[in-house]
PAMARDREN-440780 format. One record per residue (C-alpha): z, x, y; chain; residue in one letter; residue number from 1. Coordinates in nm, 2 decimals. Example, Ala and Ser with C-alpha at 12.3 -4.5 7.8 and 13.67 -1.06 7.14 Angstrom:
0.78 | 1.23 | -0.45 | A | a | 1
0.71 | 1.37 | -0.11 | A | s | 2
END
This chain:
-0.22 | 6.87 | 11.43 | A | m | 1
-0.31 | 6.62 | 11.77 | A | d | 2
-0.21 | 6.28 | 11.74 | A | i | 3
-0.41 | 6.00 | 11.87 | A | p | 4
-0.34 | 5.90 | 12.25 | A | p | 5
-0.09 | 5.58 | 12.30 | A | f | 6
-0.33 | 5.36 | 12.36 | A | a | 7
-0.06 | 5.10 | 12.52 | A | l | 8
0.07 | 5.33 | 12.69 | A | e | 9
-0.21 | 5.51 | 12.87 | A | r | 10
-0.33 | 5.16 | 12.97 | A | y | 11
-0.01 | 5.07 | 13.14 | A | f | 12
-0.01 | 5.43 | 13.30 | A | g | 13
-0.33 | 5.33 | 13.49 | A | k | 14
-0.15 | 5.04 | 13.67 | A | y | 15
0.16 | 4.95 | 13.61 | A | e | 16
0.32 | 5.13 | 13.92 | A | f | 17
0.04 | 5.00 | 14.18 | A | s | 18
-0.06 | 4.63 | 14.08 | A | a | 19
0.12 | 4.37 | 14.23 | A | p | 20
0.17 | 4.13 | 13.90 | A | h | 21
0.27 | 4.22 | 13.56 | A | m | 22
0.18 | 3.96 | 13.34 | A | l | 23
0.24 | 4.12 | 13.02 | A | s | 24
0.60 | 4.33 | 13.02 | A | a | 25
0.76 | 4.36 | 12.70 | A | a | 26
1.12 | 4.39 | 12.89 | A | d | 27
1.34 | 4.13 | 13.02 | A | c | 28
1.47 | 4.09 | 13.36 | A | e | 29
1.61 | 4.42 | 13.49 | A | t | 30
2.02 | 4.47 | 13.62 | A | w | 31
2.14 | 4.67 | 13.92 | A | t | 32
2.39 | 4.92 | 13.87 | A | p | 33
2.62 | 4.73 | 14.11 | A | g | 34
2.56 | 4.43 | 13.87 | A | e | 35
2.68 | 4.60 | 13.60 | A | i | 36
2.97 | 4.80 | 13.76 | A | f | 37
3.09 | 4.48 | 13.88 | A | a | 38
3.13 | 4.36 | 13.48 | A | m | 39
3.37 | 4.58 | 13.43 | A | e | 40
3.70 | 4.67 | 13.69 | A | e | 41
3.73 | 5.05 | 13.79 | A | g | 42
3.43 | 5.18 | 13.65 | A | s | 43
3.26 | 5.21 | 13.95 | A | l | 44
3.57 | 5.47 | 14.04 | A | d | 45
3.57 | 5.65 | 13.64 | A | a | 46
3.18 | 5.68 | 13.72 | A | f | 47
3.23 | 5.87 | 14.02 | A | c | 48
3.47 | 6.11 | 13.87 | A | s | 49
3.31 | 6.18 | 13.57 | A | m | 50
3.17 | 6.52 | 13.53 | A | r | 51
2.79 | 6.57 | 13.45 | A | l | 52
2.83 | 6.78 | 13.14 | A | m | 53
2.64 | 6.77 | 12.85 | A | y | 54
2.71 | 6.49 | 12.59 | A | t | 55
2.77 | 6.48 | 12.18 | A | e | 56
2.46 | 6.54 | 12.03 | A | s | 57
2.52 | 6.22 | 11.80 | A | q | 58
2.63 | 6.01 | 12.13 | A | g | 59
2.95 | 5.95 | 12.30 | A | d | 60
3.21 | 5.81 | 12.03 | A | p | 61
3.28 | 5.56 | 12.26 | A | a | 62
2.93 | 5.42 | 12.33 | A | l | 63
2.84 | 5.46 | 11.95 | A | r | 64
3.16 | 5.21 | 11.88 | A | e | 65
2.97 | 4.94 | 12.08 | A | e | 66
2.63 | 4.97 | 11.88 | A | i | 67
2.83 | 4.97 | 11.59 | A | a | 68
3.00 | 4.67 | 11.65 | A | a | 69
2.67 | 4.49 | 11.73 | A | i | 70
2.50 | 4.62 | 11.46 | A | t | 71
2.75 | 4.47 | 11.22 | A | g | 72
2.86 | 4.51 | 10.88 | A | g | 73
2.98 | 4.81 | 10.73 | A | s | 74
2.82 | 5.05 | 10.99 | A | i | 75
3.05 | 5.22 | 11.19 | A | g | 76
3.06 | 5.51 | 11.48 | A | a | 77
2.94 | 5.75 | 11.28 | A | e | 78
2.64 | 5.58 | 11.12 | A | d | 79
2.47 | 5.53 | 11.48 | A | c | 80
2.23 | 5.83 | 11.68 | A | i | 81
2.20 | 5.79 | 12.04 | A | v | 82
1.86 | 5.89 | 12.20 | A | f | 83
1.65 | 5.86 | 12.51 | A | a | 84
1.52 | 5.54 | 12.42 | A | g | 85
1.42 | 5.40 | 12.11 | A | a | 86
1.04 | 5.58 | 12.14 | A | e | 87
1.26 | 5.92 | 12.06 | A | e | 88
1.46 | 5.73 | 11.78 | A | g | 89
1.11 | 5.62 | 11.62 | A | i | 90
0.93 | 5.96 | 11.67 | A | f | 91
1.26 | 6.17 | 11.45 | A | i | 92
1.36 | 5.95 | 11.23 | A | t | 93
1.02 | 5.92 | 11.11 | A | m | 94
1.01 | 6.34 | 11.09 | A | h | 95
1.31 | 6.33 | 10.92 | A | a | 96
1.21 | 6.03 | 10.66 | A | l | 97
0.82 | 6.08 | 10.55 | A | l | 98
0.59 | 6.38 | 10.53 | A | g | 99
0.26 | 6.48 | 10.32 | A | p | 100
0.24 | 6.32 | 9.98 | A | g | 101
0.45 | 6.00 | 10.07 | A | d | 102
0.33 | 5.64 | 10.14 | A | h | 103
0.42 | 5.39 | 10.39 | A | a | 104
0.38 | 5.05 | 10.47 | A | v | 105
0.38 | 4.94 | 10.81 | A | v | 106
0.37 | 4.53 | 10.93 | A | l | 107
0.04 | 4.54 | 11.16 | A | f | 108
-0.01 | 4.45 | 11.47 | A | p | 109
0.23 | 4.68 | 11.54 | A | a | 110
0.34 | 4.94 | 11.84 | A | y | 111
0.16 | 5.23 | 11.76 | A | q | 112
0.45 | 5.47 | 11.74 | A | s | 113
0.54 | 5.27 | 11.42 | A | l | 114
0.23 | 5.38 | 11.23 | A | f | 115
0.07 | 5.68 | 11.45 | A | e | 116
0.46 | 5.90 | 11.43 | A | v | 117
0.37 | 5.86 | 11.01 | A | a | 118
0.02 | 5.94 | 10.99 | A | r | 119
0.09 | 6.21 | 11.21 | A | h | 120
0.36 | 6.41 | 10.94 | A | v | 121
0.13 | 6.38 | 10.71 | A | g | 122
0.21 | 6.02 | 10.53 | A | a | 123
-0.10 | 5.81 | 10.42 | A | d | 124
0.00 | 5.40 | 10.61 | A | v | 125
-0.15 | 5.08 | 10.49 | A | s | 126
-0.07 | 4.80 | 10.71 | A | f | 127
0.02 | 4.48 | 10.61 | A | w | 128
-0.13 | 4.25 | 10.80 | A | q | 129
0.02 | 3.94 | 10.98 | A | m | 130
-0.17 | 3.58 | 10.95 | A | h | 131
-0.24 | 3.41 | 11.30 | A | e | 132
-0.30 | 3.09 | 11.12 | A | e | 133
0.04 | 3.12 | 10.97 | A | d | 134
0.24 | 3.14 | 11.28 | A | g | 135
0.19 | 3.53 | 11.23 | A | w | 136
0.38 | 3.52 | 10.93 | A | r | 137
0.30 | 3.80 | 10.70 | A | p | 138
0.29 | 3.73 | 10.32 | A | r | 139
0.52 | 3.88 | 10.06 | A | m | 140
0.29 | 3.88 | 9.79 | A | d | 141
0.01 | 4.10 | 10.01 | A | e | 142
0.34 | 4.36 | 10.08 | A | l | 143
0.39 | 4.35 | 9.68 | A | r | 144
0.04 | 4.46 | 9.65 | A | a | 145
0.01 | 4.73 | 9.91 | A | l | 146
0.33 | 4.94 | 9.75 | A | i | 147
0.29 | 5.22 | 9.51 | A | r | 148
0.44 | 5.47 | 9.35 | A | p | 149
0.48 | 5.71 | 9.63 | A | e | 150
0.56 | 5.42 | 9.86 | A | t | 151
0.86 | 5.59 | 10.03 | A | k | 152
0.90 | 5.31 | 10.35 | A | c | 153
0.86 | 4.98 | 10.45 | A | i | 154
0.81 | 4.99 | 10.80 | A | i | 155
0.87 | 4.63 | 11.03 | A | v | 156
0.99 | 4.53 | 11.37 | A | n | 157
1.14 | 4.20 | 11.36 | A | s | 158
1.17 | 3.99 | 11.63 | A | p | 159
0.76 | 4.13 | 11.65 | A | h | 160
0.62 | 4.25 | 11.94 | A | n | 161
0.29 | 4.17 | 12.03 | A | p | 162
0.33 | 3.82 | 11.86 | A | t | 163
0.71 | 3.71 | 11.91 | A | g | 164
0.66 | 3.61 | 11.53 | A | f | 165
1.06 | 3.70 | 11.35 | A | h | 166
1.13 | 3.70 | 10.99 | A | f | 167
1.34 | 3.37 | 10.92 | A | p | 168
1.67 | 3.49 | 10.73 | A | a | 169
1.55 | 3.39 | 10.36 | A | a | 170
1.22 | 3.59 | 10.39 | A | e | 171
1.42 | 3.90 | 10.51 | A | m | 172
1.63 | 3.87 | 10.26 | A | a | 173
1.34 | 3.86 | 10.07 | A | e | 174
1.19 | 4.16 | 10.24 | A | l | 175
1.50 | 4.33 | 10.14 | A | i | 176
1.50 | 4.25 | 9.78 | A | a | 177
1.13 | 4.42 | 9.78 | A | i | 178
1.27 | 4.72 | 9.88 | A | a | 179
1.55 | 4.80 | 9.68 | A | e | 180
1.36 | 4.68 | 9.36 | A | e | 181
1.13 | 4.96 | 9.47 | A | h | 182
1.36 | 5.19 | 9.60 | A | d | 183
1.18 | 5.21 | 9.91 | A | c | 184
1.33 | 5.26 | 10.24 | A | w | 185
1.31 | 4.99 | 10.50 | A | l | 186
1.27 | 5.07 | 10.83 | A | f | 187
1.32 | 4.77 | 11.11 | A | c | 188
1.24 | 4.82 | 11.44 | A | d | 189
1.47 | 4.59 | 11.63 | A | e | 190
1.45 | 4.67 | 11.99 | A | v | 191
1.39 | 4.26 | 12.05 | A | y | 192
1.70 | 4.14 | 11.84 | A | r | 193
1.92 | 3.96 | 12.09 | A | f | 194
1.59 | 3.78 | 12.23 | A | g | 195
1.60 | 3.49 | 11.99 | A | e | 196
1.55 | 3.15 | 12.21 | A | y | 197
1.83 | 3.00 | 12.00 | A | d | 198
2.13 | 3.19 | 11.91 | A | p | 199
2.16 | 3.10 | 11.52 | A | s | 200
1.84 | 3.31 | 11.44 | A | a | 201
1.99 | 3.61 | 11.49 | A | r | 202
1.95 | 3.81 | 11.15 | A | l | 203
2.23 | 4.08 | 11.11 | A | p | 204
2.10 | 4.42 | 11.15 | A | a | 205
1.92 | 4.56 | 10.84 | A | v | 206
2.11 | 4.85 | 10.85 | A | a | 207
2.38 | 4.68 | 10.78 | A | s | 208
2.30 | 4.48 | 10.48 | A | r | 209
2.07 | 4.77 | 10.29 | A | y | 210
2.21 | 5.10 | 10.21 | A | a | 211
1.86 | 5.23 | 10.25 | A | k | 212
1.78 | 5.02 | 10.57 | A | g | 213
1.74 | 5.17 | 10.89 | A | i | 214
1.76 | 4.99 | 11.22 | A | s | 215
1.63 | 5.05 | 11.55 | A | v | 216
1.80 | 4.90 | 11.92 | A | g | 217
1.76 | 5.00 | 12.25 | A | v | 218
1.87 | 4.90 | 12.62 | A | m | 219
1.54 | 4.84 | 12.74 | A | s | 220
1.41 | 4.53 | 12.62 | A | k | 221
1.65 | 4.22 | 12.58 | A | s | 222
1.94 | 4.40 | 12.76 | A | f | 223
1.70 | 4.47 | 13.03 | A | g | 224
1.80 | 4.81 | 13.15 | A | l | 225
1.46 | 4.98 | 13.06 | A | a | 226
1.57 | 5.29 | 13.31 | A | g | 227
1.86 | 5.38 | 13.12 | A | l | 228
1.63 | 5.55 | 12.88 | A | r | 229
1.89 | 5.49 | 12.59 | A | l | 230
1.82 | 5.38 | 12.23 | A | g | 231
2.01 | 5.45 | 11.93 | A | w | 232
1.93 | 5.49 | 11.53 | A | v | 233
2.18 | 5.30 | 11.27 | A | a | 234
2.19 | 5.39 | 10.89 | A | t | 235
2.43 | 5.44 | 10.64 | A | q | 236
2.25 | 5.74 | 10.47 | A | d | 237
2.46 | 6.01 | 10.58 | A | t | 238
2.21 | 6.27 | 10.46 | A | e | 239
1.95 | 6.08 | 10.66 | A | l | 240
2.16 | 6.13 | 10.94 | A | i | 241
2.19 | 6.48 | 10.91 | A | s | 242
1.78 | 6.50 | 10.89 | A | r | 243
1.78 | 6.32 | 11.20 | A | i | 244
2.02 | 6.56 | 11.40 | A | l | 245
1.84 | 6.87 | 11.32 | A | a | 246
1.55 | 6.74 | 11.44 | A | w | 247
1.69 | 6.60 | 11.76 | A | k | 248
1.83 | 6.94 | 11.80 | A | d | 249
1.44 | 7.05 | 11.87 | A | y | 250
1.39 | 6.73 | 12.16 | A | t | 251
1.65 | 6.63 | 12.38 | A | t | 252
1.97 | 6.74 | 12.19 | A | i | 253
2.17 | 6.51 | 12.42 | A | c | 254
2.18 | 6.24 | 12.64 | A | t | 255
2.22 | 6.12 | 12.98 | A | s | 256
2.63 | 6.12 | 13.05 | A | a | 257
2.51 | 5.82 | 13.34 | A | p | 258
2.32 | 5.64 | 13.08 | A | a | 259
2.59 | 5.67 | 12.81 | A | e | 260
2.84 | 5.54 | 13.05 | A | y | 261
2.65 | 5.24 | 13.19 | A | l | 262
2.51 | 5.10 | 12.82 | A | s | 263
2.88 | 5.12 | 12.73 | A | g | 264
2.96 | 4.91 | 12.97 | A | i | 265
2.65 | 4.68 | 12.97 | A | a | 266
2.72 | 4.65 | 12.53 | A | l | 267
3.05 | 4.58 | 12.64 | A | r | 268
2.95 | 4.27 | 12.84 | A | h | 269
2.65 | 4.20 | 12.58 | A | a | 270
2.72 | 3.82 | 12.54 | A | d | 271
2.66 | 3.77 | 12.92 | A | s | 272
2.38 | 3.99 | 12.96 | A | i | 273
2.18 | 3.82 | 12.70 | A | i | 274
2.31 | 3.48 | 12.80 | A | e | 275
2.11 | 3.54 | 13.12 | A | r | 276
1.79 | 3.69 | 12.99 | A | n | 277
1.79 | 3.43 | 12.72 | A | r | 278
1.80 | 3.15 | 13.00 | A | t | 279
1.47 | 3.28 | 13.17 | A | i | 280
1.30 | 3.38 | 12.81 | A | l | 281
1.34 | 3.00 | 12.78 | A | n | 282
1.29 | 2.86 | 13.09 | A | e | 283
0.89 | 3.11 | 13.14 | A | n | 284
0.87 | 3.04 | 12.72 | A | r | 285
0.83 | 2.61 | 12.85 | A | a | 286
0.65 | 2.74 | 13.18 | A | l | 287
0.39 | 2.93 | 12.94 | A | l | 288
0.35 | 2.69 | 12.71 | A | e | 289
0.26 | 2.42 | 13.00 | A | d | 290
-0.01 | 2.70 | 13.06 | A | f | 291
-0.17 | 2.73 | 12.78 | A | f | 292
-0.23 | 2.37 | 12.75 | A | d | 293
-0.39 | 2.30 | 13.06 | A | r | 294
-0.63 | 2.64 | 12.97 | A | h | 295
-0.71 | 2.56 | 12.66 | A | a | 296
-1.10 | 2.62 | 12.71 | A | d | 297
-0.95 | 2.99 | 12.75 | A | f | 298
-0.66 | 3.03 | 12.52 | A | f | 299
-0.50 | 2.94 | 12.20 | A | t | 300
-0.16 | 3.05 | 12.10 | A | c | 301
0.07 | 3.05 | 11.83 | A | q | 302
0.45 | 2.96 | 11.94 | A | a | 303
0.67 | 3.28 | 11.95 | A | p | 304
0.96 | 3.21 | 11.76 | A | v | 305
1.18 | 3.50 | 11.97 | A | a | 306
1.12 | 3.79 | 12.19 | A | g | 307
0.95 | 3.80 | 12.55 | A | p | 308
0.63 | 3.82 | 12.44 | A | v | 309
0.31 | 3.60 | 12.27 | A | c | 310
-0.02 | 3.67 | 12.16 | A | f | 311
-0.25 | 3.43 | 12.22 | A | p | 312
-0.60 | 3.46 | 12.13 | A | r | 313
-0.87 | 3.43 | 12.41 | A | y | 314
-1.17 | 3.22 | 12.37 | A | l | 315
-1.43 | 3.37 | 12.60 | A | g | 316
-1.69 | 3.54 | 12.52 | A | e | 317
-1.62 | 3.87 | 12.68 | A | e | 318
-1.38 | 3.95 | 12.46 | A | g | 319
-1.03 | 4.00 | 12.59 | A | a | 320
-1.05 | 4.40 | 12.70 | A | e | 321
-1.32 | 4.32 | 12.94 | A | a | 322
-1.10 | 4.02 | 13.05 | A | f | 323
-0.82 | 4.24 | 13.12 | A | c | 324
-1.03 | 4.51 | 13.29 | A | d | 325
-1.14 | 4.25 | 13.52 | A | t | 326
-0.87 | 4.03 | 13.59 | A | l | 327
-0.69 | 4.34 | 13.71 | A | i | 328
-0.98 | 4.44 | 13.91 | A | r | 329
-1.00 | 4.10 | 14.07 | A | e | 330
-0.63 | 3.97 | 14.13 | A | t | 331
-0.42 | 4.25 | 14.04 | A | g | 332
-0.24 | 4.09 | 13.73 | A | v | 333
-0.21 | 4.29 | 13.42 | A | i | 334
-0.21 | 4.18 | 13.05 | A | l | 335
-0.29 | 4.37 | 12.77 | A | l | 336
-0.56 | 4.34 | 12.58 | A | p | 337
-0.51 | 4.37 | 12.16 | A | s | 338
-0.72 | 4.69 | 12.19 | A | t | 339
-0.40 | 4.85 | 12.30 | A | a | 340
-0.31 | 4.81 | 11.94 | A | f | 341
-0.57 | 4.85 | 11.77 | A | g | 342
-0.62 | 4.52 | 11.70 | A | a | 343
-0.92 | 4.37 | 11.73 | A | g | 344
-1.04 | 4.25 | 12.07 | A | d | 345
-0.98 | 3.88 | 12.05 | A | a | 346
-0.58 | 3.88 | 12.18 | A | h | 347
-0.41 | 3.90 | 12.48 | A | i | 348
-0.03 | 3.98 | 12.51 | A | r | 349
0.15 | 3.78 | 12.74 | A | f | 350
0.56 | 3.90 | 12.86 | A | g | 351
0.78 | 3.65 | 12.97 | A | f | 352
1.12 | 3.80 | 13.02 | A | g | 353
1.08 | 3.85 | 13.39 | A | r | 354
1.18 | 3.65 | 13.72 | A | r | 355
0.85 | 3.73 | 13.87 | A | d | 356
0.63 | 3.60 | 13.60 | A | m | 357
0.52 | 3.23 | 13.77 | A | m | 358
0.35 | 3.46 | 14.11 | A | p | 359
0.19 | 3.63 | 13.81 | A | a | 360
0.06 | 3.31 | 13.65 | A | l | 361
-0.06 | 3.17 | 13.93 | A | g | 362
-0.25 | 3.44 | 14.01 | A | a | 363
-0.43 | 3.40 | 13.75 | A | l | 364
-0.44 | 3.00 | 13.73 | A | e | 365
-0.63 | 3.05 | 14.06 | A | e | 366
-0.85 | 3.32 | 13.84 | A | y | 367
-0.92 | 3.12 | 13.57 | A | l | 368
-0.94 | 2.81 | 13.83 | A | t | 369
-1.25 | 2.95 | 13.99 | A | a | 370
-1.42 | 3.08 | 13.67 | A | m | 371
-1.38 | 2.69 | 13.56 | A | e | 372
-1.58 | 2.61 | 13.93 | A | r | 373
-1.83 | 2.83 | 13.85 | A | n | 374
-1.89 | 2.72 | 13.48 | A | g | 375
-1.76 | 3.05 | 13.36 | A | v | 376
END
């Protein structure tokens, strides 16, 4: 069975490495290898003497210890599996978890692989809608109404892409209770964890709180290390881990030794990495809020709660996709329309986790000012 094209990746694939201004990135400011090596004395020498051999299929034990430490609770190194990015972790876990006759409920809008892979393996998918008028908060009574006897998994993403919503602690506890009540897996895409604007808003990883919880993490987003292509899945269920590892033997088998080594350094110094990127997020978020205030004729935005993205409504007559397509051609500014999420044509994802946001935002502002002068 063919799987539909990944709309977001195909859209970015046309422009991301040629256009001068990226204003829709979902990752934070990157780091150089030199900056990572500088965090730990002797790490560069050790790296240069490392043999480029195969790594363990489940991931380097020392790296998995660091992943377990940031996952918290009762999660140990044996409960973590390392992947070539979060996407591989999502793809393989869905294959290990779901099949024909199963039903999954997916928080929506969503990153496409969170529902498309479930469909591809034969599961039926229902969407748990988020509500823009409530700050993109979903409603628990609507989730309960979607659950069926054959519901096997609830799939969520928090902090959320593309809206910037983040479950409050009490609502996440209620979500876990609903999953437990119905004996469902709770699959939580946590790739934007550590991107909270206030550290007190950070939630414990779902895998650390629920026996059938699954947490997905990655070095790409809050850590700003997308080029390492390294992610992970954590769960307390040893049988599921065995099934995941069996599937992984048919994909990458193991991940890159240099990526594992650099990721280990970064996770040992996670506090300083996160603090720098949190500062950038908070500075850029304030600038973006001022931008939306100045251009209220074009955008209205529910304030994001965590993470490097937000999802304002575009108020122009032509629709979000047409606006974004014209914008990239005329200014070189990349924005991502909601059509890339299969979520209508009225919203646009902005990204504000990088230091180069202001030149991109300035180019967009010039374009909007010209539209206003011309009465558009």
